[in-house]
Structures are given as C-alpha cells and as structure tokens.
C-alpha positions as CSV (number, residue, x, y, z in Angstrom):
1,X,8.6,21.1,5.0
2,X,9.2,22.1,8.7
3,X,8.6,18.6,10.0
4,X,5.7,18.4,7.6
5,X,4.0,21.4,9.1
6,X,3.7,19.8,12.6
7,X,1.2,17.1,11.7
8,X,3.2,14.7,9.5
9,X,5.9,12.2,10.4
10,X,9.5,12.2,9.4
11,X,11.9,9.4,10.3
12,X,15.5,8.3,9.2
13,X,16.2,4.6,8.8
14,X,18.5,2.3,7.1
15,X,17.2,-0.3,4.6
16,X,17.5,-3.7,6.3
17,X,19.4,-6.2,4.1
18,X,16.7,-8.9,4.9
19,X,14.1,-6.6,3.3
20,X,15.9,-6.8,0.0
21,X,15.7,-9.1,-3.0
22,X,18.5,-11.0,-4.8
23,X,19.6,-7.8,-6.5
24,X,20.1,-6.1,-3.1
25,X,17.2,-3.7,-3.6
26,X,14.3,-2.9,-1.3
27,X,11.4,-5.2,-2.3
28,X,8.1,-3.5,-3.2
29,X,6.3,-5.6,-0.5
30,X,8.6,-4.2,2.2
31,X,8.1,-0.7,0.9
32,X,4.4,-1.1,1.3
33,X,4.9,-2.6,4.7
34,X,7.1,0.3,5.8
35,X,4.7,2.9,4.5
36,X,1.8,1.2,6.3
37,X,3.8,1.1,9.5
38,X,4.6,4.9,9.3
39,X,1.0,5.7,8.6
40,X,0.0,3.9,11.8
41,X,2.7,5.7,13.8
42,X,1.5,9.1,12.5
43,X,-2.1,8.2,13.2
44,X,-1.1,7.5,16.9
45,X,0.6,10.9,17.1
46,X,-2.6,12.5,15.8
47,X,-4.6,10.5,18.4
48,X,-6.4,8.4,15.8
49,X,-4.3,5.3,16.2
50,X,-5.3,1.6,16.4
51,X,-6.2,1.7,20.1
52,X,-8.0,5.0,19.9
53,X,-10.1,3.9,16.9
54,X,-10.9,0.5,18.4
55,X,-12.2,2.1,21.5
56,X,-15.0,3.5,19.3
57,X,-15.4,0.1,17.5
58,X,-13.6,1.4,14.4
59,X,-10.4,0.7,12.6
60,X,-8.5,1.9,9.5
61,X,-8.2,-0.2,6.4
62,X,-5.8,0.5,3.5
63,X,-7.9,0.7,0.4
64,X,-5.4,1.8,-2.3
65,X,-1.7,2.5,-2.5
66,X,0.4,3.6,-5.5
67,X,4.2,3.9,-5.3
68,X,6.3,5.7,-7.9
69,X,9.9,4.5,-8.0
70,X,12.3,7.1,-9.2
71,X,14.9,4.6,-7.9
72,X,14.6,1.5,-5.8
73,X,16.9,1.9,-2.7
74,X,19.6,-0.6,-1.9
75,X,20.4,-2.5,1.3
76,X,22.1,-0.3,3.9
77,X,21.0,3.0,2.5
78,X,19.8,5.6,5.0
79,X,16.5,6.9,3.9
80,X,14.4,9.9,5.0
81,X,10.7,8.9,5.1
82,X,8.0,11.5,5.2
83,X,4.2,11.1,5.4
84,X,1.2,13.3,6.1
85,X,-2.6,13.3,5.9
86,X,-3.5,15.2,2.7
87,X,-7.2,15.3,2.1
88,X,-10.6,13.5,1.8
89,X,-11.3,12.2,-1.7
90,X,-14.7,11.3,-3.2
91,X,-16.3,11.9,0.2
92,X,-15.1,8.5,1.1
93,X,-11.3,8.1,1.3
94,X,-8.8,9.6,3.7
95,X,-5.8,10.3,1.5
96,X,-2.2,10.2,2.8
97,X,0.9,10.9,0.9
98,X,4.5,9.7,1.2
99,X,7.9,11.0,0.1
100,X,11.2,9.1,0.5
101,X,14.6,10.8,0.1
102,X,18.1,9.3,0.0
103,X,21.2,10.6,1.9
104,X,21.8,13.2,-0.8
105,X,18.3,14.7,-0.2
106,X,17.2,13.4,-3.6
107,X,13.6,12.1,-3.8
108,X,13.6,8.4,-4.8
109,X,10.1,7.3,-4.1
110,X,6.7,9.0,-4.1
111,X,3.4,7.5,-3.0
112,X,-0.2,8.2,-2.3
113,X,-2.7,6.1,-0.4
114,X,-6.4,6.0,0.3
115,X,-7.8,4.7,3.6
116,X,-11.3,3.7,4.8
117,X,-12.8,3.6,8.2
118,X,-14.6,0.3,9.0
119,X,-17.0,-0.5,11.9
120,X,-15.2,-3.3,13.7
121,X,-18.4,-5.2,14.8
122,X,-20.5,-4.7,11.7
123,X,-17.6,-4.8,9.2
124,X,-19.3,-2.0,7.4
125,X,-17.9,1.1,5.8
126,X,-18.1,4.4,7.8
127,X,-17.8,7.4,5.4
128,X,-16.4,10.7,6.8
129,X,-19.7,12.4,7.0
130,X,-20.8,9.8,9.6
131,X,-17.7,10.4,11.7
132,X,-17.8,14.0,12.9
133,X,-15.3,13.3,15.6
134,X,-12.7,12.0,13.2
135,X,-11.4,15.4,12.3
136,X,-7.9,14.7,10.8
137,X,-5.8,17.6,9.7
138,X,-5.4,18.1,5.9
139,X,-2.4,19.4,4.1
140,X,-3.9,19.7,0.6
141,X,-1.2,22.0,-0.6
142,X,1.5,19.3,0.1
143,X,1.4,16.8,-2.7
144,X,3.8,13.9,-3.2
145,X,2.0,11.9,-5.9
146,X,-0.5,14.1,-7.7
147,X,-2.8,11.3,-8.9
148,X,-6.3,10.1,-7.9
149,X,-6.2,6.4,-7.2
150,X,-9.0,5.1,-9.4
151,X,-10.5,1.7,-9.8
152,X,-8.3,-0.8,-11.7
153,X,-9.5,-3.2,-14.4
154,X,-7.6,-6.4,-15.2
155,X,-8.8,-8.3,-18.3
156,X,-7.9,-11.6,-19.9
157,X,-5.8,-12.7,-16.9
158,X,-4.4,-16.2,-16.6
159,X,-3.9,-18.0,-13.3
160,X,-0.3,-18.0,-12.2
161,X,-0.8,-19.9,-8.9
162,X,-3.1,-20.5,-6.0
163,X,-2.2,-19.4,-2.5
164,X,-3.7,-19.9,1.0
165,X,-3.9,-17.3,3.7
166,X,-1.9,-19.1,6.4
167,X,-0.9,-18.1,9.9
168,X,2.0,-15.8,9.0
169,X,-0.1,-13.9,6.5
170,X,-2.7,-12.7,9.0
171,X,-2.4,-9.4,10.9
172,X,-3.9,-8.0,14.0
173,X,-7.3,-7.3,12.3
174,X,-7.7,-11.0,11.4
175,X,-7.2,-10.6,7.7
176,X,-4.3,-10.9,5.2
177,X,-1.7,-8.2,5.6
178,X,-1.4,-5.8,2.7
179,X,2.3,-6.5,2.1
180,X,1.5,-10.2,1.4
181,X,-0.7,-9.1,-1.5
182,X,2.3,-7.3,-3.0
183,X,4.5,-10.4,-2.5
184,X,1.9,-12.3,-4.6
185,X,1.7,-9.6,-7.2
186,X,5.5,-9.5,-7.8
187,X,5.6,-13.3,-7.7
188,X,3.0,-13.5,-10.5
189,X,4.9,-11.5,-13.1
190,X,7.9,-13.1,-14.9
191,X,10.9,-13.5,-12.7
192,X,13.3,-11.8,-15.1
193,X,11.2,-8.7,-15.0
194,X,11.4,-8.3,-11.2
195,X,15.1,-9.3,-11.1
196,X,16.5,-7.5,-14.1
197,X,14.2,-4.6,-15.0
198,X,13.5,-1.3,-13.3
199,X,10.1,-1.0,-11.8
200,X,8.4,2.3,-12.7
201,X,5.3,2.2,-10.4
202,X,2.9,-0.2,-8.7
203,X,-0.7,0.4,-7.6
204,X,-2.7,-2.0,-5.5
205,X,-6.4,-1.7,-4.8
206,X,-7.6,-3.8,-1.9
207,X,-11.2,-4.8,-2.6
208,X,-12.3,-7.4,-0.1
209,X,-10.5,-8.8,3.0
210,X,-9.0,-12.3,2.9
211,X,-9.5,-14.3,6.1
212,X,-7.3,-17.1,7.5
213,X,-7.5,-20.3,5.5
214,X,-9.1,-18.8,2.4
215,X,-7.6,-19.5,-1.0
216,X,-6.7,-16.9,-3.6
217,X,-6.3,-17.5,-7.3
218,X,-3.6,-15.1,-8.4
219,X,-4.1,-14.1,-12.1
220,X,-1.8,-12.1,-14.3
221,X,-2.2,-10.3,-17.7
222,X,0.2,-8.4,-19.9
223,X,-2.0,-5.3,-20.6
224,X,0.5,-3.6,-22.9
225,X,4.2,-3.3,-23.4
226,X,5.8,-3.1,-19.9
227,X,2.4,-2.9,-18.2
228,X,1.0,-5.8,-16.2
229,X,-2.2,-6.4,-14.4
230,X,-2.6,-8.8,-11.5
231,X,-5.8,-9.8,-9.7
232,X,-6.6,-12.0,-6.7
233,X,-9.9,-13.9,-6.7
234,X,-11.0,-15.5,-3.5
235,X,-12.0,-19.0,-4.3
236,X,-13.9,-19.5,-1.0
237,X,-15.9,-16.3,-0.9
238,X,-16.1,-16.0,-4.7
239,X,-15.2,-12.3,-4.5
240,X,-12.4,-10.2,-6.0
241,X,-9.8,-9.7,-3.3
242,X,-7.5,-7.2,-5.0
243,X,-6.6,-5.7,-8.3
244,X,-3.2,-4.3,-9.2
245,X,-1.1,-2.8,-12.0
246,X,2.6,-2.5,-12.2
247,X,4.7,-0.9,-14.9
248,X,8.3,-1.4,-15.8
249,X,10.6,1.1,-17.5
250,X,11.5,0.3,-21.1
251,X,14.7,-1.6,-21.6
C-alpha cells in the first residue's frame, strides 16, 4: 500500500505475553486497545491528535469497532499493523480501517471503526458538517472490512454480573476505557467458549459514556448457534452503555 498512501500508519510489533490469555493468544480487549492506540498515533501524524483537538475544545470518541479474526495471534509473534482514515459514513461517523499481517505477510485480522467528535465542554456531538476545519484525508478505495457498522440489538439477555467503573478503568477523558468494555463482554460469555473455541468476530457499539464509580449490569444472551449478544446497562444513569455481538466458529 506504499505506506498506506502517505496518510496511514504502519508499525511492526511483537505480541506481549502479558497481553495474552491462558491459551497464549492475544485477548480481544488488548486487540481493541492496540487499535485505539494506533488510531491516536495516526491522528497525531495528521495533526488531529488529542492535544490539537482539545485546543479547540473537541475530542475523538470511539463509537463502534468490529474486528474479524482470521486467526488470533500468539504471544511473541511479530505483527504488521496498518490503519488509515477511510471515509465519512451517514454524515456522522469518521470511519477508520485496520489490517494486521503476520510474519509471513498473511492477513490475520481485519477491522473497521467509527469515530465521533464530541464538544469537550458541552459533551455534545459535533457532526462533520459543523467542523469545516476537520478535513481528514479519505482513502475510500482502501477497504479492510467492507461492512457498515450498524446498530446492534440484544434481546432476552440475562444478567451475568455487575461491575463498577473503578480507578484503573478510567482513561484521560474521564470515562471508562473502551478495552474495559471488551473485557466485560468476553467475561460474560461461557468460559469454555473463550478458552477453547475460535472467535470469528466481535463488534462493540459504545452508546453512552460510563463515569467513575458508576455501576454496569452486564447482560448476555445466546442469540443463535455460536452467536452471542452482550449489553451493558448503567444502573446509575439508567442508560444503555454499550451493545455487542460476538460470533464463534462452529466446532
């Protein structure tokens, strides 16, 4: 991709062993964490990073992220991570794609993400048509995951556990970090699925921020064979915090 046509980011890094689960594979939460980190680095390169945005009383918020696992990488593997800004979707979302290759140049993970711009003081959404200065490049012809990230519906879910957003869960923006949601999601499904089965894909939609000390009811439903839905309901604000779906490959 010629350094992803001069506007994307490409890095080579090994999978840290402490980012892996009991099977020695990269956890979904840490995959999300890494992709979010790389998105931030690329935004800085494009002069739309955290400090630049905050100077205008704005910040980025991850709204949706879907990762397709062709194979979950193992501890110690050296991976090639690629990310780039792709397009604007629904006149609302800044879409960014990701591609991850192994040492043999084989694609092992594909992802697409949707980002929103929030006014830092008012905590209100700022759509692209109100941000004429935020002119990000678009590489619409480069597609990693060719899917629109739609709303997710989780029905007939049962409570798996209740969690509290404690100190270590809170990020620089004062709300629960996106990777912590993924930890909760993968903890909500049966242990044997996460430890013995192959994960096909996972999508998380972040609906409302969770602040320090707030309690989340984590609820899970088996929607169909190999497909699970998970939702987080904020017991303090009485709002839906997130919805997610994850699918496992057949046995």
